[in-house]
C-alpha positions in Angstrom: 69.6 -41.3 -38.8 66.9 -38.7 -39.0 63.4 -39.6 -40.3 63.6 -39.6 -44.1 61.9 -40.8 -47.3 63.4 -43.9 -48.9 63.3 -44.5 -52.7 64.9 -47.5 -54.3 65.9 -48.8 -57.8 66.4 -52.4 -57.0 65.2 -55.7 -58.5 64.0 -53.9 -61.6 62.6 -56.2 -64.3 61.2 -56.0 -67.8 57.4 -55.9 -67.9 56.2 -57.7 -71.1 52.5 -56.9 -70.2 53.0 -53.1 -70.1 55.8 -53.1 -72.8 58.3 -51.4 -70.5 61.9 -52.6 -70.8 64.2 -52.9 -67.8 65.9 -49.7 -68.9 62.7 -47.6 -69.2 61.6 -48.8 -65.8 64.9 -47.9 -64.2 64.9 -44.5 -65.8 61.4 -43.9 -64.3 62.7 -44.9 -60.8 65.7 -42.6 -61.2 63.5 -39.8 -62.5 61.4 -40.0 -59.3 64.6 -39.8 -57.3 65.7 -36.7 -59.3 62.3 -35.1 -58.6 62.7 -35.8 -54.8 66.4 -34.7 -54.5 66.9 -31.4 -52.9 63.6 -31.4 -51.1 63.5 -29.9 -47.6 62.8 -33.4 -46.1 65.9 -35.7 -46.0 65.8 -38.5 -48.6 67.7 -41.8 -49.0 68.2 -43.4 -52.4 69.2 -47.1 -52.7 70.3 -48.1 -56.2 71.4 -51.5 -57.4 73.6 -51.6 -60.5 72.7 -48.1 -61.8 71.8 -48.0 -65.5 73.0 -51.5 -66.2 70.4 -51.8 -69.0 72.3 -49.7 -71.5 75.7 -49.5 -73.3 78.9 -49.0 -71.3 79.8 -45.5 -72.5 76.4 -43.9 -71.9 75.8 -45.9 -68.7 79.0 -44.5 -67.2 78.5 -41.0 -68.3 74.8 -40.8 -67.2 75.5 -42.6 -63.9 78.3 -40.2 -63.0 76.1 -37.2 -63.9 73.1 -38.5 -61.9 75.1 -39.4 -58.8 77.0 -36.1 -58.8 73.6 -34.3 -59.1 72.3 -36.3 -56.1 75.4 -35.3 -54.1 75.0 -31.6 -55.1 71.4 -31.8 -53.8 72.5 -33.3 -50.5 70.7 -36.6 -51.0 71.9 -39.7 -49.0 72.8 -42.3 -51.7 73.9 -45.9 -51.6 74.8 -47.6 -54.9 75.7 -51.3 -55.2 77.8 -51.7 -58.3 80.4 -54.0 -59.9 81.5 -51.1 -62.1 85.1 -50.3 -61.2 85.2 -47.3 -63.6 82.2 -45.8 -61.8 83.8 -46.4 -58.4 87.1 -44.9 -59.5 85.5 -41.9 -61.1 83.3 -41.0 -58.1 86.0 -41.8 -55.5 86.2 -38.7 -53.4 82.6 -37.7 -54.2 81.3 -40.9 -52.6 82.9 -43.3 -50.2 83.6 -46.8 -51.6 83.2 -50.1 -49.7 83.4 -53.7 -50.7 83.1 -57.3 -49.6 85.8 -59.9 -50.1 84.9 -63.3 -51.7 86.3 -66.7 -52.4 85.2 -69.3 -54.9 84.4 -72.6 -53.1 82.6 -75.7 -54.4 81.3 -73.9 -57.6 80.0 -71.0 -55.6 81.1 -67.5 -54.6 81.3 -67.1 -50.8 81.4 -63.7 -49.2 82.7 -63.0 -45.7 80.3 -60.0 -45.4 82.9 -57.8 -43.7 82.7 -54.3 -45.1 86.0 -52.9 -46.1 86.8 -49.3 -47.1 88.0 -48.7 -50.6 87.6 -50.2 -54.1 87.7 -54.0 -54.4 90.7 -55.1 -56.5 89.8 -58.8 -56.7 87.6 -60.2 -59.5 85.6 -63.4 -59.4 83.5 -63.8 -62.6 86.1 -65.8 -64.6 87.1 -67.8 -61.5 83.4 -68.7 -61.0 83.2 -69.8 -64.7 86.2 -72.0 -64.2 84.7 -73.5 -61.0 81.4 -74.2 -62.8 83.2 -76.2 -65.5 83.0 -73.8 -68.5 85.3 -74.8 -71.4 88.9 -73.6 -71.2 88.5 -71.9 -74.6 85.9 -69.6 -73.0 87.8 -69.0 -69.7 91.2 -68.6 -71.4 89.8 -66.1 -73.9 88.2 -64.2 -71.1 91.4 -64.1 -69.0 93.4 -63.0 -72.1 91.0 -60.1 -72.7 91.3 -59.0 -69.1 95.1 -59.0 -69.1 
């Protein structure tokens, strides 16, 4: 890869001392990325769970708009996300990759082999079951997903 600037939005946390919420801090990080996109010097953006601090409808709409903006500006972007709607909407604009997992001994185990495409397996409810959550919870969650 050529020499480039690197900006990230990862491990963002609320800051009680400054009064900044997770969402406000993430917006600031993304704003800096927007300012840097389209510069003459190449730039890489690493983003973990984009806009997870807001409601689903706006998160999806804003994430799609921001990521398409970055693409138009020629920025190199890597987004880690569990959001299947986002992955499907941007499929073709961005390449999708995923890891496979299995639930073993109350833990999710990844093989760390990168696969092309959108992951079709789900593990949240399986992990709840393996951790001993009440069946009323896990059955209700399964029913909502089907």
